[in-house]
Steps between C-alpha positions, in 0.01 A plus 500: 500500500223263400225407747284198417191393689404139568157531661410681820815641664761278336748715308828445317738793471758457225809712433820414313393136480445473877156394625359588840179321604256650750226317692410181312195429716213251495274710277769498232497120473135431593372430148812341353544781246829596661739224612826495698682393185434846353738643761784252454733776379447758776811619684351618831166477681338740747205414724350814655278346769334186627154520341432203269421715197866611525659183636444146371763292678448187290535674166775728629704191585448371145619831356810499721576140404475592131683833512733475801398863564556643850190607694483831688221576744409631846548323834146361525507339157857389565387290796233331287745423220765367736245264659422380147868423449571796273798732518431874489654833592309730734489869411384798701502871417802593293656500156586172331616395156399208278683502168434839337216578741531742789232410752408730784299289743239693697287373786144581397170449680263248341146630462265345760305185416186376677586291808864461394822614665705744292820319391846654473559604139780644290436746220770597252641791305661342197784679318355829630234471228233256617309510829359162601303561823342154471177503708554839661364846431630672812564875500871446571538384139409845371866600541541329161265745332569524127662155478531367146297181554258394774418131538138546611249270667178528302256275684516326835294416813682781678421785263275650234554709189442830677778431750734367231458799271523748789839353595630498144368849430703630794811303404480627140713234329579539134345161430329211677538123469192333654518188718292299749227399256550123492165402649287697252355382170651644183185689398494672840870589492463651152199705609666633814830569324313709244363702792847538654646600165234767450556637851879517481504638146332810640787527749769466234601157636550206263312188612643180349198267486688170508365183659575199274799279590816637344359842418769759562605862503845639427653792687784696342 
């Protein structure tokens, strides 16, 4: 399984020639470095929640027009997409399949944001190897202790590095793929990822310091 990152929380999972796109949001396309055309060959698309850094309706429509990929999401996002004239399938908790991917959808609690309502959000366990809690670090996720890969928020208005590392230290994944860094300058990301790498190395956890569009990791 190959996981490629396209700025912020936009990820492409690839296995046996099948591509699964997660959360192509506004931060991904903000500077024109990443374009919808780069996802013309994806086979399925998942939108985890309604926040604009995870959902960009205009560019999502372009991707769907180019790829003809089905969109899977939760009920709240589904209403938004349907009003925009887009077809989607609403998922809730349960096990689903997209090509070679087994996807266990999990309702997770978004971390609180100043003066904002907490939106419904789906996290995912992917092929029993990758935990993608999206913007959640709730204690209920610790049942996945020892998971092979954690998709980990690294910087956000709703957290700080002490909270992030405390969650990951308890979860004890074998390795980490960092996300949610799309609003930071490259020099700052590199500096903070060096700090994360140093911290997790002491814990025996591999930190994959990827942030440039198309950077990837491969899981056996």
